[in-house]
C-alpha angles and dihedrals in degrees: 000000000000120000105251091209093063117091116229109246118240099225129075088216132110137172133236113198127191089196091234121203110226118223112281097008127110123242087253090068091047093055092046087051091054089055089051091052093045091053092047095052091044089056088049090055099249112164101226143007113207133183125206132228115240130154138201093025123132088191097058135057099198104099092116107040094168090061091046090051091054091051094045093048090056092051097048134053114209113356114109112249127197151124128286081208157013105182096224099201087064093057143052108249091225091056092048090053090051093048095049094043087053089052090049090052088054098042111020115201094010108083127103126187119199115188126208132181096207118093095236090227146049123302095257093052090046088053090054094045090054093046091245093298110153115214145142102265094190092052095044098045098081090053092048092052092048090050093049093049090048092051091049087052096053093259096303092128092062123083115257092256096045112119091223092060091082093055122102121211097215139249096046110220134173091227130085127206115241100254123211131184110224125211146168094180131048090267097076100052091040092052090047092049098051091044097047095244134139115258137212120191125199104230085168087068104031109022094157094068102025100101096044096049093046092050088049090051092059093046094047099042114134115193117231093204143008112298095016114144134177116273122183142170135187128211116222133184102242137175128165124194140138088219110089091197090057090050091049092051092049091053092044093050092054091048091051092046091054091047092050094049090051086055092046090247110146105175127119113268117254111237093227090053091055094045092051092048092047091054095044119114090229093058095043091050092049091046090069085078095057118216106255089219093067134080106186140150136066114000096246092053092045092053092047090054093044091050091052090049092048091053094044093049091044091225129155095223145003125233112211118217111196112167110176143152092238116063093191090056090050093052091047089051093052090049094048092050091049092049093047092047091053091047092051099043 
């Protein structure tokens, strides 16, 4: 149930933030920076501000998204806040239901819950998070989702004789989070479609299949109840600036981040390292073949490309992913995209 006191935002745009820790700053500054970004995009009429769940990373401050959501909700007024996502294999569904009902009691009509089946971390950390329990995550995930939805619905999803039906995910609230199924492979949108759920696909991870799987989602959607309709979103690496050097550094930072993760290096990037890489002949030569994950450049061009992608993917909204070493640049990019979107549409 939506909060009737909250105005509907004008833009079909949202933000996914990894809550990055810039080189040399404490996690405290990173979390304060996430509040600054959330307030800025709320003022710009973005629809949602989401945080991710990642573990064992010195460069990120998003290991406890449910706590960040509570903090962000207190520091904003109307933008929807949530997780994209909660990596369900790391958590007991009953506890997730309790956490998000508590958030709903605090911020009615403003809470989103994105669900993923990946661990959001490396295998050893996943082993620790799950207390060493070995299991088939792919096989267990559908049951975990069904349990969670049943607990959010006061047990109505359980058969009458199921022992869990008598349990109450407290506090009891009249509201429901908007639940999304996340994916970076065909599995996520397909699962969402056959179960009548909303879907979010990570174009920033799997651009080569994003449009096909999202089109399939809409075609294959099966409503769970009367009035249910497909609802989808796509996350896109996006950065808008009139400064070509800033664009180069954004692209270089992402390339270096991917290289470091492949080498199991999880430290914040040094600004001088990014600048040197962005100015290197090797990077500038490679940049001629632009990374299909990225939509970068002047705001008008960025919005034109985003609008084309939105139409091709047949999605209801776009989720902008803008990791950068410079928080001020990120905020300026979000504002420029919002202004250009309003001017175009």
